[in-house]
BAFIFI-507909 format. One line per field, with one value per residue: residue number from 1; residue in one letter; chain; x, z, y of N, C-alpha, C in turn. Coordinates in steps of 0.1 Angstrom, whole numbers, m for minus. Each point is the difference from the previous one (the first is absolute). Example, Ala and Ser with C-alpha at 12.3 -4.5 7.8 and 13.67 -1.06 7.14 Angstrom:
nr	1; 2
rest	A; S
kette	A; A
n.u	132; m4
n.w	78; m7
n.v	m57; 11
ca.u	m9; 9
ca.w	0; 0
ca.v	12; 11
c.u	9; m8
c.w	0; 8
c.v	12; 11
This chain:
nr	1; 2; 3; 4; 5; 6; 7; 8; 9; 10; 11; 12; 13; 14; 15; 16; 17; 18; 19; 20; 21; 22; 23; 24; 25; 26; 27; 28; 29; 30; 31; 32; 33; 34; 35; 36; 37; 38; 39; 40; 41; 42; 43; 44; 45; 46; 47; 48; 49; 50; 51; 52; 53; 54; 55; 56; 57; 58; 59; 60; 61; 62; 63; 64; 65; 66; 67; 68; 69; 70; 71; 72; 73; 74; 75; 76; 77; 78; 79; 80; 81; 82; 83; 84; 85; 86; 87; 88; 89; 90; 91; 92; 93; 94; 95; 96; 97; 98; 99; 100; 101; 102; 103; 104; 105; 106; 107; 108; 109; 110; 111; 112; 113; 114; 115; 116; 117; 118; 119; 120; 121; 122; 123; 124; 125; 126; 127; 128; 129; 130; 131; 132; 133; 134; 135; 136; 137; 138; 139; 140; 141; 142; 143; 144; 145; 146; 147; 148; 149; 150; 151; 152; 153; 154; 155; 156; 157; 158; 159; 160; 161; 162; 163; 164; 165; 166; 167; 168; 169; 170; 171; 172; 173; 174; 175; 176; 177
rest	M; N; A; E; S; L; S; R; I; D; L; F; L; S; S; S; I; K; E; L; F; V; S; L; G; L; E; L; R; E; V; E; Y; R; G; Q; G; I; D; V; P; F; A; S; T; I; G; F; T; S; P; S; L; V; G; V; L; V; L; T; A; S; R; S; I; A; E; R; S; L; P; A; N; L; K; R; G; E; L; S; D; S; I; I; A; D; W; T; G; E; L; S; N; Q; A; L; G; R; L; K; N; H; F; F; A; A; G; V; E; I; A; L; S; T; P; T; V; F; A; G; K; E; L; R; H; F; L; Q; P; S; R; I; Y; R; S; I; M; F; E; G; D; G; T; I; F; A; E; F; Q; A; N; C; E; A; G; L; E; I; G; E; E; V; K; V; D; N; G; A; P; P; E; G; E; A; L; F; F
kette	A; A; A; A; A; A; A; A; A; A; A; A; A; A; A; A; A; A; A; A; A; A; A; A; A; A; A; A; A; A; A; A; A; A; A; A; A; A; A; A; A; A; A; A; A; A; A; A; A; A; A; A; A; A; A; A; A; A; A; A; A; A; A; A; A; A; A; A; A; A; A; A; A; A; A; A; A; A; A; A; A; A; A; A; A; A; A; A; A; A; A; A; A; A; A; A; A; A; A; A; A; A; A; A; A; A; A; A; A; A; A; A; A; A; A; A; A; A; A; A; A; A; A; A; A; A; A; A; A; A; A; A; A; A; A; A; A; A; A; A; A; A; A; A; A; A; A; A; A; A; A; A; A; A; A; A; A; A; A; A; A; A; A; A; A; A; A; A; A; A; A; A; A; A; A; A; A
n.u	1297; 5; 0; 8; 4; m1; 6; 9; 2; 2; 7; 6; 0; 3; 8; 4; m2; 5; 9; 0; m2; 10; 6; m4; 4; 9; 0; 13; 1; 13; m2; 3; 8; m11; 2; m9; m10; m4; m11; m5; 11; 5; 8; 10; 5; 11; 6; 13; 7; 13; 10; m3; m13; m4; m13; m7; m10; m3; m12; m3; m12; m5; m11; m1; 13; 0; m11; 5; 10; m10; 4; m5; 7; 7; m5; m5; m10; m2; 11; 3; 3; m4; m9; m2; 0; m7; m7; 1; m2; m9; m4; 3; m6; m10; 0; 2; m10; m5; 1; m4; m9; m2; 0; m7; m6; 2; m2; m11; 2; m14; m2; m13; m5; m7; m9; 1; m13; m2; m10; m3; m6; 8; 2; 10; 9; 5; 8; 5; 10; 1; 9; m11; m5; m9; m7; m12; m5; m12; m6; m12; m7; 9; 5; 13; 5; 11; 3; 13; 1; 14; 5; 11; 7; 11; m1; m12; 1; m10; 2; 4; m13; 1; m8; m5; m2; m6; m8; 2; m13; m4; 3; m8; 7; m11; 4; m6; m1
n.w	1165; m9; 7; m9; 0; 13; m2; m9; 9; 9; m9; m3; 13; 4; m10; 3; 13; 0; m8; 7; 11; m5; m5; 13; m2; 8; 7; 2; 13; 1; 9; 13; 1; 7; m7; m6; 3; m9; 0; 3; 4; m12; 1; m8; m1; m7; m4; 2; m11; 3; m9; 1; m3; 12; m2; 6; m7; 11; m6; 9; m4; 3; 5; 7; 0; 4; 7; 5; 2; 3; m10; m10; m9; 11; m1; 2; 4; 10; 5; m4; 11; m7; m4; 11; 5; m10; 2; 13; m3; m8; 11; 9; m10; m1; 14; 2; m9; 6; 12; m6; m6; 13; 6; m10; 2; 12; m9; 7; m6; 3; 5; m4; 12; 6; 0; 12; 2; 10; 7; 8; 12; 4; m13; 2; m4; 2; 3; m12; 7; m4; m10; m8; 7; m8; 6; m6; 6; m6; m2; m3; m8; 11; 4; m3; 4; m4; 0; 0; m2; 1; m5; 1; m10; 7; 3; m1; m10; 2; m13; m7; m1; m10; m4; m4; m11; 6; m2; 13; 0; 5; 13; 0; m10; m6; m5; m10; m2
n.v	1165; 10; 11; 3; m12; 1; 12; m6; m10; 9; 6; m11; m3; 12; 1; m13; 3; 13; m4; m11; 7; 7; m12; m2; 12; m4; 10; m3; 1; 1; m9; 5; m11; m2; m11; 9; m8; m8; 9; m12; m6; 1; m11; 4; m11; 6; m11; 2; m2; 0; 0; 12; m3; m4; 0; 9; 3; 6; m2; 8; m4; 12; m6; 12; 0; m13; 2; 12; m9; m6; m7; 8; m9; 2; 12; m12; 5; m8; 6; m12; m7; m9; 9; 6; m13; m4; 11; m3; m13; 5; 8; m11; m7; 9; 1; m13; 0; 11; m6; m11; 9; 5; m12; m4; 12; m6; m9; m1; m12; 1; m11; 0; m3; m9; 9; 2; m2; 10; m3; 10; m1; m9; 3; m7; 7; m12; 10; m4; m5; 12; m2; m1; 9; 1; 11; 1; 9; m2; 11; m2; m8; 0; m11; 4; m12; 5; m13; 4; m13; 1; m9; 4; m2; m3; 13; m5; 9; 8; m1; 12; 4; m9; 9; m13; 5; m11; 9; m3; m4; 11; m1; m11; 3; 0; m11; 3; m13
ca.u	m7; 1; m12; m6; m7; m12; m9; m6; m10; m13; m5; m6; m13; m10; m4; m8; m13; m7; m3; m10; m12; m4; m5; m14; m7; 0; 12; 4; 11; 8; m2; 9; m5; 0; m2; m14; m5; m9; m13; m4; 11; 3; 14; 6; 15; 5; 15; 8; 13; 9; 12; 6; m10; m12; m8; m14; m8; m12; m8; m12; m10; m13; m10; m6; 8; m1; m13; 0; 10; m5; m5; m15; m7; 0; m8; m14; m7; 8; 13; 3; 13; 8; 3; 10; 13; 7; 4; 11; 12; 4; 6; 14; 8; 2; 9; 13; 4; 4; 12; 8; 5; 9; 12; 6; 6; 11; 10; m3; m12; m6; m12; m11; m7; m14; m5; m9; m9; m4; m9; m3; m2; 13; 11; 13; 11; 12; 12; 11; 12; 5; 9; m7; m14; m6; m15; m6; m16; m6; m14; m8; m13; 3; 14; 8; 13; 9; 13; 10; 9; 8; 14; 9; 14; 8; 6; m10; m5; m10; 5; m10; m7; 3; m13; 3; m13; 1; m12; m11; m10; 1; m9; m14; m5; m5; 3; m9; 7
ca.w	m10; 5; 2; m14; m6; 7; m4; m13; 1; 5; m11; m9; 7; 0; m13; m5; 6; m5; m14; 0; 4; m9; m12; 3; 3; 15; 4; 14; 6; 10; 15; 9; 5; 15; 6; 0; m10; m12; 2; m10; m9; m9; m2; m9; 0; m12; 0; m12; 1; m10; 6; 11; 9; 1; 10; 0; 1; 7; m1; 8; m5; 7; m9; m8; m11; m10; m8; m9; m11; m9; m14; 0; m3; 11; 10; m1; 13; 12; m3; 9; 5; m10; m11; 6; 2; m14; m5; 8; m6; m13; 3; 4; m12; m8; 7; m2; m14; m2; 8; m9; m11; 6; 2; m13; m5; 8; m2; 7; m5; 10; m5; 10; 3; 0; 13; 10; 6; 13; 6; 14; 8; 7; m7; 4; m8; 9; m9; 1; m1; m14; m1; m5; 3; m2; 0; m3; 2; m8; 2; m10; 2; 9; 5; m6; 6; m9; 7; m9; 9; m9; 3; m11; 1; 6; m9; m9; 1; m10; m7; m5; m11; m13; m9; m14; m7; m7; m8; 8; 5; 13; 8; 0; m13; m6; m15; m8; m13
ca.v	10; 14; 8; 4; m11; 0; 11; m4; m11; 8; 7; m10; m5; 11; 3; m11; m1; 11; m1; m10; 5; 12; m6; m4; 12; 4; 7; m4; 8; m7; 4; m6; m13; 2; m14; m3; m10; 5; m6; m9; m1; m10; 0; m8; m1; m6; m1; 3; m5; 4; m6; 8; 5; m8; 6; 0; 12; m2; 11; 0; 11; 0; m4; 12; 4; m12; 2; 12; m2; m12; 4; 2; m12; m8; 7; m4; m5; m2; m6; m11; 0; m7; 9; 9; m7; m2; 13; 4; m7; 7; 13; m2; m4; 12; 9; m6; 1; 14; 0; m8; 9; 10; m7; m3; 13; 3; m11; m12; m7; m9; m9; 0; m12; 2; 5; m7; 11; m3; 9; m2; 12; 4; m5; 5; m5; m2; 2; m9; 8; 4; 12; 11; 2; 14; 0; 13; 1; 9; 2; 6; m5; m12; 0; m10; m1; m8; m4; m6; m6; m8; m4; 3; m4; 10; 11; 4; 13; 3; 12; 8; m4; 5; m3; m4; m3; m14; m2; m7; 10; 3; m9; 2; 2; m13; m1; m8; m5
c.u	1; m13; m5; m7; m13; m10; m7; m11; m13; m6; m7; m13; m10; m5; m9; m14; m8; m3; m11; m14; m5; m6; m14; m9; 0; 13; 3; 9; 7; m2; 9; m8; 0; m3; m15; m3; m9; m13; m4; 11; 0; 15; 4; 15; 4; 15; 7; 14; 9; 14; 6; m11; m12; m8; m16; m6; m14; m9; m13; m9; m13; m10; m5; 9; 0; m13; 1; 9; m4; m4; m16; m7; m2; m9; m14; m6; 8; 13; 4; 15; 10; 4; 10; 13; 7; 5; 12; 12; 4; 6; 15; 7; 4; 10; 14; 5; 6; 14; 12; 7; 9; 14; 7; 7; 12; 10; m2; m13; m5; m11; m10; m7; m16; m5; m8; m7; m5; m11; m3; 0; 13; 12; 13; 11; 12; 12; 10; 14; 5; 10; m7; m15; m4; m14; m4; m16; m5; m15; m6; m14; 1; 15; 7; 13; 8; 14; 8; 11; 9; 15; 8; 14; 8; 5; m10; m4; m9; 4; m13; m8; 5; m12; 5; m13; 2; m13; m11; m11; 2; m9; m14; m6; m3; 4; m9; 6; m11
c.w	7; 0; m13; m6; 8; m3; m14; 1; 6; m11; m10; 6; 0; m14; m6; 5; m5; m15; m3; 3; m9; m12; 2; 5; 14; 3; 15; 5; 10; 13; 8; 6; 15; 7; 1; m10; m10; 3; m13; m10; m9; m3; m11; 0; m13; 1; m13; 2; m12; 5; 12; 11; 1; 12; m2; 1; 7; m1; 8; m3; 8; m11; m9; m11; m10; m8; m9; m12; m10; m14; 0; m2; 12; 11; m3; 12; 11; m3; 10; 5; m10; m11; 6; 2; m13; m5; 8; m5; m13; 2; 3; m12; m9; 6; m2; m14; m3; 7; m8; m11; 5; 2; m13; m6; 8; m1; 8; m6; 9; m7; 11; 2; m2; 13; 9; 8; 14; 4; 14; 7; 7; m6; 6; m8; 9; m10; 2; m1; m15; 0; m3; 4; m2; 0; m2; 2; m9; 5; m12; 2; 7; 2; m8; 8; m8; 7; m10; 9; m8; 6; m14; 1; 5; m11; m11; 2; m12; m7; m3; m11; m14; m8; m14; m7; m7; m9; 6; 4; 15; 9; m1; m14; m7; m15; m6; m13; m9
c.v	13; 8; 5; m11; m3; 11; m3; m9; 7; 8; m9; m6; 10; 3; m10; m1; 12; m1; m11; 6; 12; m6; m6; 11; 4; 7; m4; 11; m8; 6; m7; m12; 2; m13; m4; m11; 6; m7; m9; m2; m12; 1; m10; m1; m6; 1; 5; m6; 5; m7; 8; 6; m9; 5; m1; 14; m4; 13; m2; 12; m1; m4; 11; 4; m11; 2; 11; m1; m11; 5; 0; m13; m10; 6; m3; m5; 1; m6; m9; 2; m7; 9; 10; m6; m2; 13; 5; m7; 5; 12; m2; m5; 12; 9; m6; 0; 13; 1; m7; 9; 10; m7; m3; 12; 3; m12; m13; m7; m10; m8; m1; m13; 3; 6; m10; 10; m6; 11; m3; 13; 5; m6; 6; m7; m2; 0; m11; 9; 1; 12; 13; 0; 15; m1; 14; m2; 11; 2; 7; m4; m13; 0; m13; 0; m10; m3; m7; m7; m9; m3; 2; m5; 12; 9; 4; 14; 3; 13; 8; m6; 5; m3; m2; m3; m12; m2; m7; 11; 3; m9; 4; 2; m14; 1; m11; m4; m4
């Protein structure tokens, strides 16, 4: 995969995370990853596949940003670890859904799996050898670390996004019938 394709993946990943949190009322800024851990982390991993690309998105969130991004109807009383864990899984699902839309606009259609969530004081992700590894750290009302790891068929390149109005509502918009 060439440098231009990797830059597009970086842009897709960054845009997907920022767009998600803006839709939840939180602004994030990209920061340099210095190998530091996240205090009170919750992590979720969600896989994806296509004929030419297979991989995983790992999203690690500080408890503080997970709590602040919760929908109002879930912010009642003391927030249990299970609520935060479920929400972290939903954040990874929504982030990968947005990433899927970016890839689709660039000509790569992916299917998503179901997220799996982890919590713990010293979570560490042991990387598997992959052709593609991209990571981005964000700070705002807490910390988010997103990792994109994938294998692809030889020669796969990610094209420019071509926006097509397919009549579908934007991410996060609810439709009532």
